[in-house]
N, CA, C, O and the ligand as a Tripos MOL2 file, in Angstrom:
@<TRIPOS>MOLECULE
protein
  265   263    67     0     0
PROTEIN
NO_CHARGES

@<TRIPOS>ATOM
      1 N         134.4170  187.7830   -9.4720 N.3       1 MET1
      2 CA        133.7690  188.5030   -8.4010 C.3       1 MET1
      3 C         132.6230  189.3100   -9.0060 C.2       1 MET1
      4 O         132.7460  190.0050  -10.0140 O.2       1 MET1
      5 N         131.5290  189.1630   -8.3260 N.am      2 ILE2
      6 CA        130.2940  189.9110   -8.8310 C.3       2 ILE2
      7 C         130.2840  191.2920   -8.1860 C.2       2 ILE2
      8 O         130.3740  191.4670   -6.9700 O.2       2 ILE2
      9 N         130.1620  192.2960   -9.1270 N.am      3 ARG3
     10 CA        130.0900  193.6990   -8.6780 C.3       3 ARG3
     11 C         128.9030  194.3270   -9.3440 C.2       3 ARG3
     12 O         128.5750  194.0190  -10.4900 O.2       3 ARG3
     13 N         128.2500  195.2270   -8.6020 N.am      4 GLY4
     14 CA        127.1410  195.9510   -9.1850 C.3       4 GLY4
     15 C         127.3000  197.4130   -9.0230 C.2       4 GLY4
     16 O         128.2180  197.8710   -8.3430 O.2       4 GLY4
     17 N         126.4390  198.1530   -9.6240 N.am      5 LYS5
     18 CA        126.4510  199.5720   -9.4560 C.3       5 LYS5
     19 C         125.1760  199.9830   -8.7360 C.2       5 LYS5
     20 O         124.1130  199.4150   -8.9850 O.2       5 LYS5
     21 N         125.2690  200.9350   -7.8710 N.am      6 SER6
     22 CA        124.0850  201.4810   -7.2290 C.3       6 SER6
     23 C         124.0930  202.9600   -7.1600 C.2       6 SER6
     24 O         125.1640  203.5680   -7.1680 O.2       6 SER6
     25 N         122.9740  203.5570   -7.0930 N.am      7 ILE7
     26 CA        122.8690  205.0220   -7.0680 C.3       7 ILE7
     27 C         122.9130  205.4410   -5.6190 C.2       7 ILE7
     28 O         122.1120  204.9860   -4.8020 O.2       7 ILE7
     29 N         123.8520  206.3100   -5.3050 N.am      8 PHE8
     30 CA        124.0530  206.8320   -3.9560 C.3       8 PHE8
     31 C         123.6430  208.2900   -3.8880 C.2       8 PHE8
     32 O         123.6830  209.0050   -4.8900 O.2       8 PHE8
     33 N         123.2410  208.7370   -2.6770 N.am      9 VAL9
     34 CA        122.9800  210.1540   -2.4880 C.3       9 VAL9
     35 C         123.7090  210.5790   -1.2550 C.2       9 VAL9
     36 O         123.7270  209.8620   -0.2550 O.2       9 VAL9
     37 N         124.3160  211.7460   -1.3140 N.am     10 CYS10
     38 CA        125.0950  212.3090   -0.2310 C.3      10 CYS10
     39 C         124.1550  213.0670    0.7130 C.2      10 CYS10
     40 O         123.4000  213.9250    0.2530 O.2      10 CYS10
     41 N         124.1810  212.7730    2.0340 N.am     11 ASP11
     42 CA        123.3250  213.4510    2.9370 C.3      11 ASP11
     43 C         123.8090  214.8500    3.2580 C.2      11 ASP11
     44 O         123.0530  215.6900    3.7470 O.2      11 ASP11
     45 N         125.0680  215.0840    2.9780 N.am     12 ASN12
     46 CA        125.6830  216.3570    3.3390 C.3      12 ASN12
     47 C         125.3960  217.3810    2.2840 C.2      12 ASN12
     48 O         124.9150  218.4640    2.6180 O.2      12 ASN12
     49 N         125.6640  217.1030    1.0130 N.am     13 CYS13
     50 CA        125.4660  218.1390   -0.0510 C.3      13 CYS13
     51 C         124.4020  217.7190   -1.0330 C.2      13 CYS13
     52 O         124.1500  218.4410   -1.9980 O.2      13 CYS13
     53 N         123.7470  216.5470   -0.8210 N.am     14 LYS14
     54 CA        122.6340  216.0460   -1.6440 C.3      14 LYS14
     55 C         123.0380  215.6330   -3.0750 C.2      14 LYS14
     56 O         122.1820  215.4340   -3.9370 O.2      14 LYS14
     57 N         124.3690  215.5090   -3.3110 N.am     15 LYS15
     58 CA        124.7440  215.0380   -4.6570 C.3      15 LYS15
     59 C         124.3510  213.5650   -4.8540 C.2      15 LYS15
     60 O         124.5080  212.7350   -3.9590 O.2      15 LYS15
     61 N         123.8510  213.2800   -6.0230 N.am     16 VAL16
     62 CA        123.4940  211.9450   -6.3760 C.3      16 VAL16
     63 C         124.5290  211.4400   -7.3120 C.2      16 VAL16
     64 O         124.8240  212.0940   -8.3120 O.2      16 VAL16
     65 N         125.1040  210.2880   -7.0300 N.am     17 PHE17
     66 CA        126.1760  209.6820   -7.8880 C.3      17 PHE17
     67 C         126.0720  208.2040   -7.9810 C.2      17 PHE17
     68 O         125.4470  207.5710   -7.1310 O.2      17 PHE17
     69 N         126.6790  207.6190   -9.0100 N.am     18 VAL18
     70 CA        126.6950  206.1720   -9.1320 C.3      18 VAL18
     71 C         127.9500  205.6280   -8.5250 C.2      18 VAL18
     72 O         129.0670  206.0210   -8.8630 O.2      18 VAL18
     73 N         127.7330  204.7140   -7.6210 N.am     19 GLY19
     74 CA        128.9120  204.0690   -6.9430 C.3      19 GLY19
     75 C         128.9450  202.5760   -7.1670 C.2      19 GLY19
     76 O         127.9220  201.9450   -7.4330 O.2      19 GLY19
     77 N         130.1390  202.0220   -7.0550 N.am     20 MET20
     78 CA        130.2500  200.5810   -7.1500 C.3      20 MET20
     79 C         129.7660  199.9350   -5.8660 C.2      20 MET20
     80 O         130.1510  200.3250   -4.7640 O.2      20 MET20
     81 N         128.9350  198.9630   -6.0340 N.am     21 ASP21
     82 CA        128.4240  198.2600   -4.8310 C.3      21 ASP21
     83 C         129.4260  197.0670   -4.5580 C.2      21 ASP21
     84 O         129.1850  195.9260   -4.9510 O.2      21 ASP21
     85 N         130.5040  197.3910   -3.8940 N.am     22 VAL22
     86 CA        131.5750  196.4090   -3.7740 C.3      22 VAL22
     87 C         131.2500  195.1880   -2.9470 C.2      22 VAL22
     88 O         131.8590  194.1360   -3.1360 O.2      22 VAL22
     89 N         130.3290  195.3020   -2.0590 N.am     23 GLU23
     90 CA        130.0410  194.1840   -1.2040 C.3      23 GLU23
     91 C         128.6670  193.6500   -1.4710 C.2      23 GLU23
     92 O         127.9170  193.3160   -0.5540 O.2      23 GLU23
     93 N         128.3450  193.5730   -2.7450 N.am     24 LEU24
     94 CA        127.0200  193.2100   -3.1950 C.3      24 LEU24
     95 C         126.5630  191.8730   -2.6030 C.2      24 LEU24
     96 O         125.4450  191.7590   -2.1010 O.2      24 LEU24
     97 N         127.4210  190.8860   -2.6660 N.am     25 ALA25
     98 CA        127.0250  189.5720   -2.1990 C.3      25 ALA25
     99 C         127.4290  189.2720   -0.7820 C.2      25 ALA25
    100 O         126.9680  188.2970   -0.1900 O.2      25 ALA25
    101 N         128.3020  190.1180   -0.2250 N.am     26 ALA26
    102 CA        128.9240  189.7620    1.0760 C.3      26 ALA26
    103 C         128.1560  190.2020    2.2410 C.2      26 ALA26
    104 O         128.1330  189.5280    3.2700 O.2      26 ALA26
    105 N         127.5040  191.3470    2.1140 N.am     27 THR27
    106 CA        126.7450  191.8960    3.2190 C.3      27 THR27
    107 C         125.3680  192.3540    2.7940 C.2      27 THR27
    108 O         125.1070  192.5420    1.6050 O.2      27 THR27
    109 N         124.5130  192.5290    3.7330 N.am     28 VAL28
    110 CA        123.1860  192.9560    3.4170 C.3      28 VAL28
    111 C         123.1400  194.4010    2.9930 C.2      28 VAL28
    112 O         122.3900  194.7570    2.0830 O.2      28 VAL28
    113 N         123.9390  195.2540    3.6420 N.am     29 PHE29
    114 CA        123.9380  196.6070    3.3730 C.3      29 PHE29
    115 C         125.2450  197.0750    2.7550 C.2      29 PHE29
    116 O         126.3160  196.5870    3.1170 O.2      29 PHE29
    117 N         125.1660  198.0000    1.8440 N.am     30 SER30
    118 CA        126.3710  198.5780    1.1770 C.3      30 SER30
    119 C         127.0850  199.5250    2.1290 C.2      30 SER30
    120 O         126.4570  200.2700    2.8820 O.2      30 SER30
    121 N         128.4160  199.4780    2.0790 N.am     31 GLN31
    122 CA        129.1940  200.4640    2.8570 C.3      31 GLN31
    123 C         128.9470  201.8110    2.2640 C.2      31 GLN31
    124 O         128.8910  201.9200    1.0390 O.2      31 GLN31
    125 N         128.7940  202.8620    3.0590 N.am     32 PRO32
    126 CA        128.7150  204.1670    2.5120 C.3      32 PRO32
    127 C         129.9760  204.5650    1.7660 C.2      32 PRO32
    128 O         131.0810  204.2950    2.2360 O.2      32 PRO32
    129 N         129.8300  205.2040    0.6110 N.am     33 LEU33
    130 CA        130.9960  205.5910   -0.2110 C.3      33 LEU33
    131 C         131.3130  207.0650    0.0900 C.2      33 LEU33
    132 O         130.4820  207.8230    0.5910 O.2      33 LEU33
    133 N         132.5420  207.4210   -0.2380 N.am     34 VAL34
    134 CA        132.9510  208.8210   -0.0640 C.3      34 VAL34
    135 C         132.3090  209.6750   -1.1610 C.2      34 VAL34
    136 O         132.4310  209.3180   -2.3330 O.2      34 VAL34
    137 N         131.6560  210.7430   -0.8550 N.am     35 CYS35
    138 CA        131.0470  211.6110   -1.8040 C.3      35 CYS35
    139 C         132.0350  212.2520   -2.7260 C.2      35 CYS35
    140 O         132.9900  212.8520   -2.2320 O.2      35 CYS35
    141 N         131.8880  212.1760   -4.0200 N.am     36 PRO36
    142 CA        132.8610  212.7710   -4.9460 C.3      36 PRO36
    143 C         132.8650  214.2510   -4.9150 C.2      36 PRO36
    144 O         133.8280  214.8490   -5.3950 O.2      36 PRO36
    145 N         131.8750  214.8930   -4.3930 N.am     37 ARG37
    146 CA        131.8170  216.3610   -4.4170 C.3      37 ARG37
    147 C         132.3690  216.9420   -3.1040 C.2      37 ARG37
    148 O         133.2270  217.8230   -3.1420 O.2      37 ARG37
    149 N         131.8890  216.4620   -1.9420 N.am     38 CYS38
    150 CA        132.3030  217.1000   -0.6780 C.3      38 CYS38
    151 C         133.1850  216.2180    0.1560 C.2      38 CYS38
    152 O         133.7380  216.6680    1.1590 O.2      38 CYS38
    153 N         133.3340  214.9560   -0.2380 N.am     39 GLY39
    154 CA        134.2370  214.0500    0.5800 C.3      39 GLY39
    155 C         133.5860  213.4630    1.8100 C.2      39 GLY39
    156 O         134.2440  212.7490    2.5670 O.2      39 GLY39
    157 N         132.3240  213.7400    2.0320 N.am     40 SER40
    158 CA        131.6110  213.1770    3.1930 C.3      40 SER40
    159 C         131.3790  211.6490    2.9960 C.2      40 SER40
    160 O         131.1850  211.1460    1.8900 O.2      40 SER40
    161 N         131.4160  210.9700    4.1430 N.am     41 ARG41
    162 CA        131.0460  209.5180    4.0980 C.3      41 ARG41
    163 C         129.5920  209.3370    4.4580 C.2      41 ARG41
    164 O         129.1170  208.2060    4.5620 O.2      41 ARG41
    165 N         128.8850  210.4100    4.6470 N.am     42 HIS42
    166 CA        127.4780  210.2810    4.9450 C.3      42 HIS42
    167 C         126.6710  210.1670    3.6810 C.2      42 HIS42
    168 O         125.9130  211.0610    3.3030 O.2      42 HIS42
    169 N         126.8650  209.0120    3.0310 N.am     43 THR43
    170 CA        126.1090  208.7320    1.7860 C.3      43 THR43
    171 C         125.4050  207.4250    2.0010 C.2      43 THR43
    172 O         125.7630  206.6080    2.8490 O.2      43 THR43
    173 N         124.3610  207.2650    1.1740 N.am     44 LYS44
    174 CA        123.6060  206.0290    1.2840 C.3      44 LYS44
    175 C         122.9900  205.7130   -0.1110 C.2      44 LYS44
    176 O         122.7750  206.6100   -0.9270 O.2      44 LYS44
    177 N         122.7210  204.4290   -0.3470 N.am     45 PRO45
    178 CA        121.9530  204.0700   -1.5900 C.3      45 PRO45
    179 C         120.6460  204.8410   -1.6160 C.2      45 PRO45
    180 O         119.9920  204.9970   -0.5850 O.2      45 PRO45
    181 N         120.2820  205.3000   -2.7310 N.am     46 LEU46
    182 CA        119.1850  206.2720   -2.9030 C.3      46 LEU46
    183 C         117.8780  205.7270   -2.2800 C.2      46 LEU46
    184 O         117.0950  206.5000   -1.7280 O.2      46 LEU46
    185 N         117.6450  204.4400   -2.3630 N.am     47 PHE47
    186 CA        116.3200  203.9410   -1.9110 C.3      47 PHE47
    187 C         116.4090  203.2750   -0.5300 C.2      47 PHE47
    188 O         115.4370  202.6660   -0.0830 O.2      47 PHE47
    189 N         117.5520  203.3800    0.1470 N.am     48 GLU48
    190 CA        117.6000  202.7940    1.4610 C.3      48 GLU48
    191 C         117.1310  203.7460    2.4940 C.2      48 GLU48
    192 O         117.1220  204.9510    2.2410 O.2      48 GLU48
    193 N         116.7290  203.2760    3.6750 N.am     49 SER49
    194 CA        116.1650  204.1040    4.7440 C.3      49 SER49
    195 C         117.2820  204.9340    5.3260 C.2      49 SER49
    196 O         118.3840  204.4390    5.5610 O.2      49 SER49
    197 N         116.9920  206.1980    5.5560 N.am     50 LYS50
    198 CA        117.9410  207.1390    6.1640 C.3      50 LYS50
    199 C         118.1690  206.7800    7.6400 C.2      50 LYS50
    200 O         119.2640  206.9450    8.1770 O.2      50 LYS50
    201 N         117.1230  206.2950    8.2590 N.am     51 ARG51
    202 CA        117.2220  205.9300    9.6740 C.3      51 ARG51
    203 C         118.2910  204.8920    9.9130 C.2      51 ARG51
    204 O         119.0730  204.9830   10.8590 O.2      51 ARG51
    205 N         118.3130  203.8650    9.0050 N.am     52 LEU52
    206 CA        119.2790  202.7790    9.1170 C.3      52 LEU52
    207 C         120.6510  203.3040    8.8870 C.2      52 LEU52
    208 O         121.5670  202.9490    9.6280 O.2      52 LEU52
    209 N         120.8520  204.1520    7.8740 N.am     53 TYR53
    210 CA        122.1820  204.6680    7.5340 C.3      53 TYR53
    211 C         122.6810  205.6720    8.5620 C.2      53 TYR53
    212 O         123.8940  205.8480    8.6740 O.2      53 TYR53
    213 N         121.8550  206.3110    9.2860 N.am     54 LYS54
    214 CA        122.3090  207.1800   10.3500 C.3      54 LYS54
    215 C         123.1300  206.3930   11.3700 C.2      54 LYS54
    216 O         124.1490  206.8510   11.8890 O.2      54 LYS54
    217 N         122.6370  205.2020   11.6220 N.am     55 GLU55
    218 CA        123.3720  204.3160   12.5730 C.3      55 GLU55
    219 C         124.7270  203.9130   12.0650 C.2      55 GLU55
    220 O         125.7000  203.8640   12.8170 O.2      55 GLU55
    221 N         124.7900  203.6120   10.7240 N.am     56 ILE56
    222 CA        126.0200  203.2710   10.0810 C.3      56 ILE56
    223 C         126.9730  204.4280   10.0840 C.2      56 ILE56
    224 O         128.1690  204.2580   10.3200 O.2      56 ILE56
    225 N         126.4310  205.6610    9.8130 N.am     57 TRP57
    226 CA        127.3230  206.8540    9.7960 C.3      57 TRP57
    227 C         127.8780  207.1130   11.1990 C.2      57 TRP57
    228 O         129.0420  207.4810   11.3550 O.2      57 TRP57
    229 N         127.0170  206.9120   12.2410 N.am     58 ASN58
    230 CA        127.5040  207.0770   13.5890 C.3      58 ASN58
    231 C         128.6430  206.1580   13.8810 C.2      58 ASN58
    232 O         129.6280  206.5670   14.4960 O.2      58 ASN58
    233 N         128.5360  204.8870   13.4450 N.am     59 ARG59
    234 CA        129.6120  203.9020   13.7090 C.3      59 ARG59
    235 C         130.9090  204.2820   12.9140 C.2      59 ARG59
    236 O         132.0240  204.1470   13.4180 O.2      59 ARG59
    237 N         130.7160  204.7480   11.6900 N.am     60 LEU60
    238 CA        131.8250  205.2220   10.8870 C.3      60 LEU60
    239 C         132.5880  206.3660   11.5960 C.2      60 LEU60
    240 O         133.8160  206.3950   11.6740 O.2      60 LEU60
    241 N         131.7780  207.2890   12.0980 N.am     61 ASP61
    242 CA        132.3900  208.4490   12.7300 C.3      61 ASP61
    243 C         133.1790  208.0380   13.9530 C.2      61 ASP61
    244 O         134.2570  208.5700   14.2190 O.2      61 ASP61
    245 N         132.6270  207.0710   14.7080 N.am     62 ILE62
    246 CA        133.3560  206.6090   15.9220 C.3      62 ILE62
    247 C         134.6570  205.9070   15.4870 C.2      62 ILE62
    248 O         135.6900  206.0750   16.1350 O.2      62 ILE62
    249 N         134.6150  205.1200   14.3930 N.am     63 ASN63
    250 CA        135.7980  204.3770   13.9670 C.3      63 ASN63
    251 C         136.8530  205.3660   13.4460 C.2      63 ASN63
    252 O         138.0470  205.1260   13.6260 O.2      63 ASN63
    253 N         136.4550  206.4360   12.8260 N.am     64 LEU64
    254 CA        137.4110  207.3970   12.2680 C.3      64 LEU64
    255 C         138.1190  208.1590   13.3710 C.2      64 LEU64
    256 O         139.2720  208.5520   13.1940 O.2      64 LEU64
    257 N         137.4860  208.3750   14.4720 N.am     65 THR65
    258 CA        138.0820  209.1580   15.5270 C.3      65 THR65
    259 C         138.8800  208.3020   16.4860 C.2      65 THR65
    260 O         139.6290  208.8430   17.2990 O.2      65 THR65
    261 N         138.7510  206.9980   16.4250 N.am     66 ASN66
    262 CA        139.5790  206.1540   17.3580 C.3      66 ASN66
    263 C         140.9570  205.8570   16.7930 C.2      66 ASN66
    264 O         141.7550  205.1760   17.4370 O.2      66 ASN66
    265 ZN        128.5170  215.4000   -0.5800 Zn       67 ZN67
@<TRIPOS>BOND
     1     1     2 1
     2     2     3 1
     3     3     4 2
     4     3     5 am
     5     5     6 1
     6     6     7 1
     7     7     8 2
     8     7     9 am
     9     9    10 1
    10    10    11 1
    11    11    12 2
    12    11    13 am
    13    13    14 1
    14    14    15 1
    15    15    16 2
    16    15    17 am
    17    17    18 1
    18    18    19 1
    19    19    20 2
    20    19    21 am
    21    21    22 1
    22    22    23 1
    23    23    24 2
    24    23    25 am
    25    25    26 1
    26    26    27 1
    27    27    28 2
    28    27    29 am
    29    29    30 1
    30    30    31 1
    31    31    32 2
    32    31    33 am
    33    33    34 1
    34    34    35 1
    35    35    36 2
    36    35    37 am
    37    37    38 1
    38    38    39 1
    39    39    40 2
    40    39    41 am
    41    41    42 1
    42    42    43 1
    43    43    44 2
    44    43    45 am
    45    45    46 1
    46    46    47 1
    47    47    48 2
    48    47    49 am
    49    49    50 1
    50    50    51 1
    51    51    52 2
    52    51    53 am
    53    53    54 1
    54    54    55 1
    55    55    56 2
    56    55    57 am
    57    57    58 1
    58    58    59 1
    59    59    60 2
    60    59    61 am
    61    61    62 1
    62    62    63 1
    63    63    64 2
    64    63    65 am
    65    65    66 1
    66    66    67 1
    67    67    68 2
    68    67    69 am
    69    69    70 1
    70    70    71 1
    71    71    72 2
    72    71    73 am
    73    73    74 1
    74    74    75 1
    75    75    76 2
    76    75    77 am
    77    77    78 1
    78    78    79 1
    79    79    80 2
    80    79    81 am
    81    81    82 1
    82    82    83 1
    83    83    84 2
    84    83    85 am
    85    85    86 1
    86    86    87 1
    87    87    88 2
    88    87    89 am
    89    89    90 1
    90    90    91 1
    91    91    92 2
    92    91    93 am
    93    93    94 1
    94    94    95 1
    95    95    96 2
    96    95    97 am
    97    97    98 1
    98    98    99 1
    99    99   100 2
   100    99   101 am
   101   101   102 1
   102   102   103 1
   103   103   104 2
   104   103   105 am
   105   105   106 1
   106   106   107 1
   107   107   108 2
   108   107   109 am
   109   109   110 1
   110   110   111 1
   111   111   112 2
   112   111   113 am
   113   113   114 1
   114   114   115 1
   115   115   116 2
   116   115   117 am
   117   117   118 1
   118   118   119 1
   119   119   120 2
   120   119   121 am
   121   121   122 1
   122   122   123 1
   123   123   124 2
   124   123   125 am
   125   125   126 1
   126   126   127 1
   127   127   128 2
   128   127   129 am
   129   129   130 1
   130   130   131 1
   131   131   132 2
   132   131   133 am
   133   133   134 1
   134   134   135 1
   135   135   136 2
   136   135   137 am
   137   137   138 1
   138   138   139 1
   139   139   140 2
   140   139   141 am
   141   141   142 1
   142   142   143 1
   143   143   144 2
   144   143   145 am
   145   145   146 1
   146   146   147 1
   147   147   148 2
   148   147   149 am
   149   149   150 1
   150   150   151 1
   151   151   152 2
   152   151   153 am
   153   153   154 1
   154   154   155 1
   155   155   156 2
   156   155   157 am
   157   157   158 1
   158   158   159 1
   159   159   160 2
   160   159   161 am
   161   161   162 1
   162   162   163 1
   163   163   164 2
   164   163   165 am
   165   165   166 1
   166   166   167 1
   167   167   168 2
   168   167   169 am
   169   169   170 1
   170   170   171 1
   171   171   172 2
   172   171   173 am
   173   173   174 1
   174   174   175 1
   175   175   176 2
   176   175   177 am
   177   177   178 1
   178   178   179 1
   179   179   180 2
   180   179   181 am
   181   181   182 1
   182   182   183 1
   183   183   184 2
   184   183   185 am
   185   185   186 1
   186   186   187 1
   187   187   188 2
   188   187   189 am
   189   189   190 1
   190   190   191 1
   191   191   192 2
   192   191   193 am
   193   193   194 1
   194   194   195 1
   195   195   196 2
   196   195   197 am
   197   197   198 1
   198   198   199 1
   199   199   200 2
   200   199   201 am
   201   201   202 1
   202   202   203 1
   203   203   204 2
   204   203   205 am
   205   205   206 1
   206   206   207 1
   207   207   208 2
   208   207   209 am
   209   209   210 1
   210   210   211 1
   211   211   212 2
   212   211   213 am
   213   213   214 1
   214   214   215 1
   215   215   216 2
   216   215   217 am
   217   217   218 1
   218   218   219 1
   219   219   220 2
   220   219   221 am
   221   221   222 1
   222   222   223 1
   223   223   224 2
   224   223   225 am
   225   225   226 1
   226   226   227 1
   227   227   228 2
   228   227   229 am
   229   229   230 1
   230   230   231 1
   231   231   232 2
   232   231   233 am
   233   233   234 1
   234   234   235 1
   235   235   236 2
   236   235   237 am
   237   237   238 1
   238   238   239 1
   239   239   240 2
   240   239   241 am
   241   241   242 1
   242   242   243 1
   243   243   244 2
   244   243   245 am
   245   245   246 1
   246   246   247 1
   247   247   248 2
   248   247   249 am
   249   249   250 1
   250   250   251 1
   251   251   252 2
   252   251   253 am
   253   253   254 1
   254   254   255 1
   255   255   256 2
   256   255   257 am
   257   257   258 1
   258   258   259 1
   259   259   260 2
   260   259   261 am
   261   261   262 1
   262   262   263 1
   263   263   264 2
@<TRIPOS>SUBSTRUCTURE
     1 MET1         2 RESIDUE 1 A MET
     2 ILE2         6 RESIDUE 1 A ILE
     3 ARG3        10 RESIDUE 1 A ARG
     4 GLY4        14 RESIDUE 1 A GLY
     5 LYS5        18 RESIDUE 1 A LYS
     6 SER6        22 RESIDUE 1 A SER
     7 ILE7        26 RESIDUE 1 A ILE
     8 PHE8        30 RESIDUE 1 A PHE
     9 VAL9        34 RESIDUE 1 A VAL
    10 CYS10       38 RESIDUE 1 A CYS
    11 ASP11       42 RESIDUE 1 A ASP
    12 ASN12       46 RESIDUE 1 A ASN
    13 CYS13       50 RESIDUE 1 A CYS
    14 LYS14       54 RESIDUE 1 A LYS
    15 LYS15       58 RESIDUE 1 A LYS
    16 VAL16       62 RESIDUE 1 A VAL
    17 PHE17       66 RESIDUE 1 A PHE
    18 VAL18       70 RESIDUE 1 A VAL
    19 GLY19       74 RESIDUE 1 A GLY
    20 MET20       78 RESIDUE 1 A MET
    21 ASP21       82 RESIDUE 1 A ASP
    22 VAL22       86 RESIDUE 1 A VAL
    23 GLU23       90 RESIDUE 1 A GLU
    24 LEU24       94 RESIDUE 1 A LEU
    25 ALA25       98 RESIDUE 1 A ALA
    26 ALA26      102 RESIDUE 1 A ALA
    27 THR27      106 RESIDUE 1 A THR
    28 VAL28      110 RESIDUE 1 A VAL
    29 PHE29      114 RESIDUE 1 A PHE
    30 SER30      118 RESIDUE 1 A SER
    31 GLN31      122 RESIDUE 1 A GLN
    32 PRO32      126 RESIDUE 1 A PRO
    33 LEU33      130 RESIDUE 1 A LEU
    34 VAL34      134 RESIDUE 1 A VAL
    35 CYS35      138 RESIDUE 1 A CYS
    36 PRO36      142 RESIDUE 1 A PRO
    37 ARG37      146 RESIDUE 1 A ARG
    38 CYS38      150 RESIDUE 1 A CYS
    39 GLY39      154 RESIDUE 1 A GLY
    40 SER40      158 RESIDUE 1 A SER
    41 ARG41      162 RESIDUE 1 A ARG
    42 HIS42      166 RESIDUE 1 A HIS
    43 THR43      170 RESIDUE 1 A THR
    44 LYS44      174 RESIDUE 1 A LYS
    45 PRO45      178 RESIDUE 1 A PRO
    46 LEU46      182 RESIDUE 1 A LEU
    47 PHE47      186 RESIDUE 1 A PHE
    48 GLU48      190 RESIDUE 1 A GLU
    49 SER49      194 RESIDUE 1 A SER
    50 LYS50      198 RESIDUE 1 A LYS
    51 ARG51      202 RESIDUE 1 A ARG
    52 LEU52      206 RESIDUE 1 A LEU
    53 TYR53      210 RESIDUE 1 A TYR
    54 LYS54      214 RESIDUE 1 A LYS
    55 GLU55      218 RESIDUE 1 A GLU
    56 ILE56      222 RESIDUE 1 A ILE
    57 TRP57      226 RESIDUE 1 A TRP
    58 ASN58      230 RESIDUE 1 A ASN
    59 ARG59      234 RESIDUE 1 A ARG
    60 LEU60      238 RESIDUE 1 A LEU
    61 ASP61      242 RESIDUE 1 A ASP
    62 ILE62      246 RESIDUE 1 A ILE
    63 ASN63      250 RESIDUE 1 A ASN
    64 LEU64      254 RESIDUE 1 A LEU
    65 THR65      258 RESIDUE 1 A THR
    66 ASN66      262 RESIDUE 1 A ASN
    67 ZN67       265 GROUP 0 **** ****
């Protein structure tokens, strides 16, 4: 199984961390990872657009509350 690493940034506390890109070949976009500092799922790969990930975060938030 091919795995890669990507640099993530937390939108909540702005921590930058290296995360495993677990779905590198399976999907176009990486799943947001849980921030190691504050536990927020509002994280995104450093160079991805924030506008796109806001939609993903919204969907995550809806899934978590259902
Ligand atoms: Zn954080």
